C-alpha positions as CSV (number, residue, x, y, z in Angstrom):
1,M,2.4,-1.3,-37.7
2,D,-0.6,-3.1,-35.9
3,P,-2.5,-4.8,-38.8
4,A,-5.7,-4.6,-36.7
5,T,-5.7,-0.9,-36.2
6,G,-3.4,0.4,-38.9
7,R,-1.5,2.4,-36.2
8,A,2.1,2.3,-35.1
9,P,3.3,2.4,-31.5
10,A,5.0,5.4,-30.1
11,P,8.7,5.7,-31.0
12,G,10.6,3.0,-29.1
13,A,7.4,1.4,-27.8
14,K,6.2,-2.1,-28.3
15,Y,2.5,-1.6,-27.9
16,E,0.0,0.9,-29.2
17,A,-1.2,2.8,-26.1
18,Q,-2.2,6.3,-26.9
19,P,-4.0,7.3,-29.0
20,F,-5.8,4.0,-29.1
21,A,-8.4,2.3,-31.3
22,V,-11.7,0.9,-30.2
23,E,-13.3,-1.9,-32.1
24,A,-16.9,-1.5,-33.3
25,G,-19.4,-2.7,-30.8
26,R,-17.0,-2.5,-27.9
27,N,-16.6,-0.1,-25.0
28,Q,-13.3,1.2,-23.8
29,P,-13.3,2.4,-20.1
30,V,-10.9,5.3,-19.3
31,W,-9.8,6.1,-15.7
32,V,-9.5,9.8,-14.9
33,D,-8.0,11.2,-11.7
34,V,-9.5,14.6,-10.7
35,A,-6.9,16.5,-8.7
36,V,-8.6,18.7,-6.0
37,P,-6.5,21.7,-4.8
38,R,-6.2,21.7,-1.0
39,S,-7.3,25.3,-0.9
40,L,-10.5,24.7,-2.9
41,P,-13.6,25.8,-0.8
42,P,-16.2,23.1,0.0
43,G,-19.1,22.9,-2.4
44,T,-20.4,21.4,-5.6
45,Y,-18.4,22.0,-8.8
46,R,-19.4,21.1,-12.4
47,G,-17.3,20.7,-15.5
48,G,-17.2,19.1,-18.9
49,W,-15.2,16.4,-20.6
50,W,-14.8,15.4,-24.3
51,V,-13.2,12.8,-26.4
52,R,-12.0,13.1,-30.0
53,S,-12.0,10.4,-32.6
54,A,-12.2,9.8,-36.3
55,Q,-16.0,9.9,-36.0
56,G,-16.0,13.3,-34.4
57,R,-16.1,14.7,-31.0
58,A,-18.4,13.8,-28.0
59,G,-18.5,14.7,-24.4
60,G,-20.6,15.1,-21.3
61,Q,-20.8,16.7,-17.8
62,V,-19.3,15.8,-14.5
63,E,-20.2,16.9,-11.0
64,L,-17.8,17.0,-8.1
65,T,-18.7,17.6,-4.4
66,V,-15.9,18.8,-2.2
67,W,-16.5,18.1,1.5
68,R,-15.4,20.4,4.3
69,A,-13.1,17.6,5.7
70,T,-9.6,17.7,4.4
71,L,-7.4,14.7,4.3
72,P,-3.8,15.0,5.6
73,E,-1.1,15.7,3.1
74,T,0.9,12.9,4.5
75,P,-1.2,9.7,4.8
76,T,-1.5,8.2,8.3
77,L,-1.4,4.6,7.2
78,R,2.2,3.6,6.9
79,S,3.2,1.0,4.4
80,S,6.1,-0.9,2.8
81,F,5.8,-2.0,-0.8
82,N,8.8,-3.9,-2.2
83,Q,10.1,-3.3,-5.7
84,W,11.8,-6.0,-7.6
85,N,12.7,-4.4,-10.9
86,D,12.5,-0.6,-11.0
87,H,14.1,1.2,-8.0
88,S,14.3,4.6,-9.7
89,L,13.1,7.8,-8.1
90,A,10.4,8.0,-10.8
91,A,9.0,4.6,-9.8
92,D,9.2,5.6,-6.1
93,R,7.3,8.7,-7.0
94,V,4.4,6.8,-8.6
95,L,4.0,4.7,-5.4
96,V,4.2,7.7,-3.1
97,D,1.8,9.7,-5.3
98,H,-0.6,6.8,-4.7
99,K,0.0,7.1,-1.0
100,V,1.9,3.8,-0.5
101,M,5.6,3.8,0.4
102,P,8.5,2.0,-1.3
103,L,10.3,-0.5,1.0
104,W,13.6,1.2,0.5
105,T,14.6,4.4,-1.3
106,D,17.8,6.3,-1.6
107,P,18.2,9.0,1.1
108,A,18.4,11.8,-1.4
109,G,15.3,10.5,-3.1
110,A,13.6,10.2,0.3
111,R,14.2,13.9,1.0
112,K,12.4,14.7,-2.3
113,L,9.5,12.3,-1.6
114,A,9.0,13.7,1.9
115,A,8.8,17.3,0.8
116,K,5.6,19.1,1.7
117,G,3.6,21.4,-0.4
118,A,1.6,19.2,-2.7
119,L,-0.9,21.2,-4.7
120,N,-3.7,18.8,-4.3
121,A,-5.0,16.2,-1.8
122,S,-4.6,13.3,-4.3
123,K,-0.8,13.3,-4.0
124,G,1.0,11.8,-1.1
125,T,4.3,12.4,0.7
126,L,6.7,9.9,2.2
127,N,5.7,8.7,5.7
128,A,8.0,5.7,6.1
129,S,11.3,4.3,4.7
130,G,13.2,1.2,5.2
131,L,17.0,1.2,5.7
132,G,17.7,-1.9,3.7
133,F,19.7,-4.1,6.1
134,W,18.8,-7.8,6.0
135,S,19.3,-10.6,8.6
136,G,18.8,-13.5,6.2
137,A,15.8,-14.9,8.1
138,E,13.2,-15.7,5.5
139,A,10.0,-17.6,5.2
140,G,10.7,-21.2,4.1
141,G,14.3,-21.0,5.2
142,E,16.1,-22.3,8.2
143,C,15.8,-19.2,10.4
144,R,19.5,-18.5,10.0
145,V,19.9,-15.0,11.3
146,G,23.1,-13.1,10.4
147,R,24.8,-10.6,12.6
148,P,23.5,-7.1,12.6
149,P,25.6,-4.2,11.3
150,G,27.3,-2.1,13.8
151,A,25.3,0.6,15.6
152,A,27.5,3.3,14.0
153,Q,26.8,2.0,10.5
154,I,23.1,2.0,11.2
155,A,23.2,5.5,12.7
156,Q,25.2,6.9,9.7
157,R,22.7,5.6,7.2
158,A,19.7,6.7,9.3
159,A,21.2,10.2,9.6
160,A,21.1,10.6,5.8
161,F,17.3,10.3,5.7
162,P,15.0,13.3,6.2
163,R,13.4,13.8,9.6
164,G,9.7,13.1,9.8
165,P,9.1,9.8,8.0
166,L,9.3,6.6,10.2
167,L,12.6,5.0,9.8
168,Y,12.4,1.2,10.1
169,N,14.3,-1.9,9.0
170,L,12.6,-5.0,7.6
171,T,14.8,-7.4,9.5
172,A,13.2,-10.8,9.0
173,D,10.4,-12.4,7.1
174,G,8.7,-15.5,8.6
175,V,9.9,-16.2,12.1
176,D,6.8,-18.0,13.3
177,D,8.5,-21.3,13.9
178,C,12.1,-20.3,14.4
179,P,14.0,-22.1,17.2
180,A,15.4,-20.4,20.3
181,A,18.8,-20.1,18.6
182,A,17.3,-17.4,16.2
183,I,15.8,-15.3,18.9
184,G,19.0,-14.1,20.4
185,P,20.4,-12.7,17.1
186,L,17.0,-11.0,16.4
187,Q,17.3,-9.3,19.8
188,Q,20.8,-8.2,18.9
189,W,19.3,-6.7,15.7
190,A,16.8,-4.8,17.8
191,E,19.4,-3.4,20.1
192,A,21.5,-2.2,17.2
193,L,18.5,-0.6,15.4
194,H,17.1,1.0,18.5
195,A,20.5,2.6,19.4
196,A,20.1,4.5,16.1
197,G,16.4,5.3,16.7
198,V,15.3,2.9,14.0
199,A,12.2,0.7,14.3
200,N,12.5,-3.1,13.9
201,L,10.0,-4.7,11.5
202,V,9.4,-8.4,11.3
203,V,6.9,-10.3,9.2
204,G,5.2,-13.1,11.1
205,V,3.0,-13.8,14.1
206,P,4.2,-12.0,17.2
207,D,6.6,-14.3,19.2
208,P,6.4,-13.9,23.0
209,R,10.1,-14.1,23.2
210,L,10.4,-10.9,21.1
211,L,7.9,-8.9,23.0
212,A,10.2,-8.1,25.9
213,D,12.0,-4.8,26.3
214,V,15.6,-5.0,25.1
215,G,16.4,-1.5,26.3
216,R,15.3,2.0,25.5
217,G,11.7,1.4,26.6
218,R,10.6,-0.5,23.6
219,P,9.9,-4.1,22.6
220,A,12.4,-6.1,20.5
221,V,10.1,-5.9,17.5
222,D,8.4,-2.5,17.0
223,I,6.3,-3.6,14.0
224,W,4.8,-7.0,13.3
225,A,3.4,-7.5,9.8
226,V,0.8,-10.3,10.1
227,G,-1.3,-12.1,7.5
228,P,-5.0,-13.0,8.1
229,A,-4.4,-16.7,8.9
230,G,-1.7,-16.0,11.4
231,Y,-3.7,-13.1,12.9
232,N,-6.8,-15.3,13.5
233,A,-4.7,-18.3,14.7
234,A,-2.8,-16.2,17.3
235,T,-5.1,-13.3,18.2
236,E,-4.0,-13.2,21.8
237,R,-0.4,-12.9,20.8
238,V,-1.3,-10.1,18.5
239,R,-3.1,-8.3,21.3
240,A,-0.1,-8.9,23.6
241,A,2.2,-7.3,21.1
242,V,0.0,-4.2,20.9
243,A,-0.3,-4.1,24.7
244,G,3.5,-4.2,24.8
245,G,3.9,-1.1,22.6
246,A,4.3,-2.7,19.1
247,E,2.3,-1.8,16.0
248,V,0.6,-4.5,13.9
249,W,0.4,-4.1,10.1
250,A,-1.5,-6.1,7.6
251,T,0.2,-8.2,4.9
252,T,-1.3,-10.3,2.2
253,A,-0.1,-12.7,-0.5
254,L,-1.3,-15.5,-2.8
255,G,-5.0,-14.7,-2.6
256,G,-5.2,-14.0,1.1
257,A,-6.6,-16.5,3.6
258,D,-9.4,-16.9,6.1
259,G,-11.8,-15.1,3.9
260,S,-9.7,-12.0,3.7
261,P,-9.7,-9.5,0.8
262,A,-7.7,-11.1,-2.0
263,W,-5.5,-9.0,-4.2
264,L,-6.0,-10.8,-7.4
265,L,-7.2,-9.8,-10.9
266,D,-10.0,-12.4,-10.9
267,R,-11.4,-11.4,-7.5
268,P,-13.6,-8.4,-6.6
269,P,-11.5,-5.2,-7.1
270,I,-13.0,-3.7,-4.0
271,A,-10.7,-5.9,-2.0
272,Y,-7.7,-3.6,-3.0
273,R,-9.5,-0.7,-1.5
274,L,-11.0,-2.3,1.6
275,L,-7.8,-3.9,3.0
276,P,-5.9,-0.6,3.6
277,G,-9.2,1.3,4.4
278,Y,-12.1,-0.2,6.3
279,V,-10.6,-3.5,7.1
280,S,-7.4,-2.0,8.6
281,Q,-9.5,0.5,10.6
282,S,-11.9,-2.3,11.8
283,L,-8.9,-4.4,13.0
284,G,-6.9,-1.5,14.4
285,L,-4.0,-2.1,12.0
286,K,-1.5,0.7,11.6
287,G,0.2,-0.2,8.3
288,L,0.3,-2.4,5.3
289,L,3.2,-4.5,3.9
290,Y,3.1,-6.0,0.4
291,W,5.8,-8.2,-1.0
292,A,6.0,-6.8,-4.6
293,A,4.6,-3.9,-6.6
294,D,6.5,-4.8,-9.8
295,Y,7.2,-8.5,-10.0
296,W,7.7,-8.9,-13.7
297,P,9.0,-12.4,-14.5
298,A,7.9,-12.0,-18.2
299,D,6.1,-9.2,-20.0
300,P,3.4,-8.1,-17.6
301,W,1.5,-6.3,-20.4
302,T,0.7,-9.8,-21.9
303,D,1.2,-12.2,-18.9
304,V,-0.1,-11.2,-15.5
305,E,0.4,-14.6,-13.8
306,Y,2.6,-15.1,-10.8
307,R,3.4,-18.9,-10.8
308,T,4.4,-20.7,-7.6
309,R,6.6,-23.8,-7.6
310,D,3.5,-26.1,-7.1
311,G,2.2,-25.0,-10.5
312,Q,-0.5,-22.7,-9.4
313,A,-1.0,-19.4,-11.2
314,W,-2.1,-16.2,-9.4
315,P,-3.3,-13.5,-11.8
316,G,-2.1,-10.0,-10.7
317,E,-0.2,-11.2,-7.7
318,G,2.8,-8.8,-7.0
319,L,1.8,-6.6,-10.0
320,L,0.6,-3.1,-9.2
321,V,2.6,-1.1,-11.7
322,Y,3.7,-1.9,-15.3
323,P,6.9,-1.1,-17.1
324,G,6.3,2.1,-19.1
325,A,8.8,1.7,-21.9
326,P,6.8,-1.0,-23.9
327,A,3.8,1.4,-23.9
328,G,5.8,4.5,-24.8
329,A,5.7,5.9,-21.3
330,A,8.5,7.0,-19.0
331,G,9.0,5.1,-15.7
332,V,6.2,2.8,-14.5
333,V,2.5,2.9,-15.3
334,P,0.1,2.6,-12.3
335,S,-2.6,0.0,-12.5
336,I,-6.2,0.8,-11.6
337,R,-5.7,-1.7,-8.7
338,L,-3.0,0.7,-7.3
339,K,-5.6,3.5,-7.5
340,H,-8.0,1.4,-5.5
341,V,-5.3,0.9,-2.9
342,R,-4.7,4.7,-2.8
343,D,-8.5,5.3,-2.3
344,G,-8.4,2.8,0.6
345,V,-5.5,4.7,2.2
346,E,-7.7,7.8,1.9
347,D,-10.6,5.9,3.4
348,Y,-8.4,5.1,6.4
349,D,-7.8,8.8,7.0
350,L,-11.5,9.7,6.4
351,L,-12.4,7.1,9.1
352,L,-9.8,8.6,11.4
353,L,-11.5,12.0,11.0
354,A,-14.8,10.4,11.8
355,R,-13.3,8.8,15.0
356,A,-11.9,12.2,16.0
357,A,-15.3,13.8,15.5
358,G,-17.0,11.1,17.5
359,L,-19.5,10.3,14.8
360,P,-22.3,8.0,16.1
361,G,-22.6,4.6,14.5
362,L,-19.1,4.5,13.2
363,A,-18.4,1.1,14.7
364,K,-21.4,-0.4,12.9
365,E,-20.2,1.2,9.6
366,L,-16.8,-0.4,10.0
367,E,-18.3,-3.8,10.7
368,A,-20.8,-3.6,7.9
369,V,-18.2,-2.6,5.3
370,G,-14.9,-3.9,6.7
371,G,-16.2,-6.9,8.6
372,R,-14.4,-8.3,11.6
373,D,-11.5,-10.8,12.0
374,W,-10.7,-10.4,8.3
375,R,-14.1,-11.8,7.3
376,G,-17.5,-10.4,6.3
377,W,-16.2,-7.5,4.3
378,A,-18.5,-6.0,1.7
379,T,-18.2,-7.1,-1.9
380,D,-20.7,-4.5,-3.2
381,P,-19.0,-1.2,-4.1
382,D,-22.3,0.6,-3.6
383,A,-22.2,-0.4,0.1
384,L,-18.8,1.2,0.4
385,E,-19.8,4.3,-1.5
386,A,-23.0,4.7,0.6
387,S,-20.9,4.5,3.8
388,R,-18.3,7.0,2.7
389,R,-21.1,9.4,1.7
390,R,-22.8,9.1,5.0
391,I,-19.5,9.7,6.9
392,G,-18.4,12.5,4.5
393,E,-21.7,14.4,4.7
394,A,-21.8,14.0,8.5
395,L,-18.3,15.6,8.7
396,D,-19.4,18.3,6.3
397,R,-22.2,19.4,8.6
398,R,-19.8,19.9,11.6
């Protein structure tokens, strides 16, 4: 029993979560997702809401405008979000429902997550999946690259996944300063992956030695996940990678860099939305990689700090979902920050629709809200909302 509220948690739970008590003189925000059926005609809709408490019942009205433009059921922005603790299908489903993709999922689960036919536009379907092979090359290490698995082993695993989603392998993390001895093995990884039709993803600044075609008409690295500091320090190498046929994805960690949107609890929450949305569109990025969605070194319900070896603490780093059991919920519980990320993925597709429609002034909208070169992004949510409204209403008139 909680002495402050006189209530007990749900059976098996540690914390009182629902119903919840609100202290006198305090407000308790509640986030509500409104699911819009894909078949709903455009227009303005009105409804009501109410809450019940020991003091009675109260409510109000809500108005929803549905634009003529329809977002794709499968998001265009690809992503790779690592999970450290919960690899269940239920945890994968929470990520995919919020339009970001788990780094690796079981092939049987991938088939379920890739299934079409969502009832509303707020749910996502799988658009990318990693195979789970690892070279051993990691940031801070010695660039030791292990041998790739055989092409037959890669092909067998790839064949178990559904057709449609991008199949890739996160092969190495942090190859910016690797010596020449590491490049040959990474090219061997590329050859083995490409033989099975699997894309090769590497985290780091594009290396000219890995931009060359290793066969099958594609560069050794198909996808480079680049952070803001590396991007700005080696812009020409990034452009060369794109010109050679590779994709460039964004990645962020430990508060970002070079003025980029920081994914931390004590920074403007708009950053979680802008990075996958306006910023990625402004920079021409095709995807987003994040190192952890559920890094839980302690109890994340009471301790949200990620601590590095130098003693620094980063609130909310690597924490986008919470374990459900302590709060009496099944699976994992999405954070509001994850919902901001989802909204950004939807912004990305809204902006793609605007590009396809040739809306005038779009470049200025992108720069005004998303900035350029990772800098100059808007911190005022009203600026973002005004831009989205202008774009949505323009699309609605077409």
